[in-house]
N, C-alpha and C positions, 0 to 999 in steps of 0.2 A: 552629812545623813541625817539628821534628826529634822532638819527641814520639809526633809522630803518623807520620814516617816512618819510625821505631822500630816501630810497630803494626804498619803493612801488610807490612816485613819481619819480622816473626814470621809472616805466615803464608805469604811467599813460600818459608821457609825448611824449612818445617815438612816432615820427611820423607814423612807419611801425604800428604799434600797433593798432591807428587808422584807416589806409585804411585796419587793415584785420579787425578792428571791426567794421568795415561801409559795406567791401568786405561779411562777414558773416550774418550781418543782412538785408542785400538784399534777400540774401534767405530768411531768416525766417519769413520774410512780403510776400513774392514773391506769396504765392496760394489765399489769401486774398486781397493783395494791392499791385498790379501789379502796376502799378502808380506811387506808390511812391519806389518801390523798384528800379526801373528803375531812380529814380533818386539819391539815395541811389549810384545806380555801376555808374552814371555818374560824384559825386561825389568823390566815389573812384575812378577815373580816373584821374579826375581832380588834385586830389591831388597826385595821382603817378606823375604826367608829373612833377607838380611842383615840389616836394622835388627830385627828379631823376637829375630835369636838372641842369649840371654843372654849368653856369655859374650864376644863380642865387645864389648857394648857395655856390662860389669863391667867389663873388660882399660881399655879406653878412659879409661873415668870415674875408675878408679883410678887412672891417669895424670894425669888431670887435679886430682883436688880435691884441696887442701890441707889438715891435717888439726889446725894451730896446736898450742897451749897444748890440755892436757887438765887439767881436774875438780883431781887429786892431783895435778899437777904444781902449781898457781898457791900458791905461796910469800909471796906479801904480798897488802896491799888496796889494789886499784884506786880509782881518784879517782869512775870511772865505767864504764860498760858501755855502747857505742853496738850498738843493737837498727837494724838494715836492715830494712827497709822490706820486703813480699811474703808476708807471713803471713797475709794476710786474703784470704781469696774471696769473700763475700758479706756486707756487712747488710744487715739487716733494719729497718728505720727503724717499719714498723707493730708488730711484735712488740720490737723493738731488744735484736735476737740481734744475733750474728756468726760465722759460717761461716768456721771457720778451714782453713787449707791444709795443703798435708804440710811447710809450713817454721813450723808452727807451733814447733817444737826452740826456731827463735831465741827466742821471747817467755817460754819455761816453761824457757830454761835462766837467763834473765839473770833472774826469779825465781827461782831457787835462789839463784845468786850472792849477792843479796842478800840472801836470811833467812840464806844460811849465813854474813854477814860478808863475803864475798870485795868488794863492791863498795860506796860511798860512794851513785851517784847510776845510774839508769838512763834511759841519754839514748834516744828513740826519737824516729827519721829513716824520715819516709815522711809523704806526703799524697795526694794520690787517685792512685790510678795507670792510672787508666782514663779514655777519652778523651770522656764522657757523665760528667754531675757528680756526683761521690761522695762523700758527707764520706772527712778524712783521713783518713789509715789510723793515724797517728799520735798524734790527739785520741780516737779512739775506742779505741785502745788503752791508754791512761792513765789511760780511764772504765775499761776491766776489768780494771786493774791495781788501782786503787782499790778497785774493788769487790770483785771475786773473790777477786783473790792477797794482800788486806792489806798494799799500799804506799801507805805516805803518803806525800799531795798534796808535797807537799817532797823527796821523794827521784827525785823524777821531772822530765825534762826532755824537752822535744817539740819537732820539727820537721815541724811542718805543711805545709813549704811543696812540699818537694821533692819530685820525679816519680821523676828514675831514678837509679841508682847514684853519678855524676858530681854529681849537684848533692845526693845525697844524703853527701855526705865535706864538699863545700865546706859546705853547714850545718851540721857537725855544725864541724867546723872553726871557724868563727865563734861557736859557741857555747864551745866545749871554749875559745878566747884568752879569751874575755867572763869567765871563772869557774878562765880560769889551772889546767888540768889537768894533769896530766904526764903520772901514767899511764890509760895508757888502753885498755881491752878491743874488741874489734870481734868482733862478735859477729853472722856467717851465713853461709850452712846452705854447707858444705864445697865444692863446685862453682860459689859467686861470691867464696868469699875472694881468688883470683888477682886475678881485676881489677878488687874493690875494696882489696888493698893495694898493687896498681899504681900508682892512682888518690892513696893514700894519702902513699905511694912522692911521687910528682910536686909532692904538696899539704908537702913536709914537714911530714909528720902523722905522729910515731912512734904504732904501735900496736903492740898484743901480739892474733895473730888467734886467734880461738876456733871453730873446728867444728861445726855443729849438723847434724842431719839427711843424714850420707854417706846414697851411696847403692848407693859401691862396698863393695867387701870380697872378701877371700882366701878364696875356698869353696872345699868337698871338690869334685871332680871328680867326677858321674854322670851321665847323662841331662841331669836336668833342669834342670842350670848349663851342659850343655854344647851342646846340640843340640836339646830340644825346644824352639820358637821361643814367643813370648808377646810379647803388645798392651802389658803392660808398658813392654816395653824401648822400644818407641816412642817413649815420654814418653821416657825417657833421653836418647835423640840429639835429642831437640827441644832437652832442655835445655840438649845438650854444642852442638848447635848455637849457638842461642842467644846462649848466651857465648861463643865462637869469635868468631861476628857484632860480640856488641858489645866485645869487645874490639878486635876488629881494628880497629873503628868511633873506637872512642877511642881509638886508637890512631896515626890519622890523624887525628883531632882538637887531636892533644898533647894530649888529657885524662892516657895515664899511657904 
């Protein structure tokens, strides 16, 4: 039930859906309440300009993302690296191919770390994150690592059951304790690390954070980075609000 509610909440907290709702509502009331319709359209325009502004979204994301340890600062070999799910967009069963999302760096960084002898094992965490039945992300990623990244089966551990970040950490902790690992990297997107780390702290699972696919950064001031609207920034706000709501929900439920 919690999983289904979280998917419904994702729809409700999307800034694009807010803008679309207000714009549609303005036409609904236009015939009888012209003044209200105009105010709704002004509100729609204000929201659109705010959520598509590159400077605002970059600054907010910059302060929320965590950087963790960088590759150059790794001075020891870790027992394993947890790779949190969310990097697959679609699996085509007919062609047996995987379409990856923007979070693919989570997987590619783990591959690089393994081949450069920075980690002994890759722990793939992720079942199906969809409402309908889909193959487990962890199992698909394991086959990908074996056949395309030349990583041996013996170096890959998989959690195929978890469907959200909290379950990711819980299931990974069981595997880590069973294997008696002491030094663990936690690989995830920079925007996702704050919530993930809070769960690890709550679960007394010590990890070293390793950030991937950072969205924000210090940029040169010019019209493109400060004034010119871009629909790409709506995506950043979707990510941010999803993380804020997820963090708040987990906090209320005692998960972090």
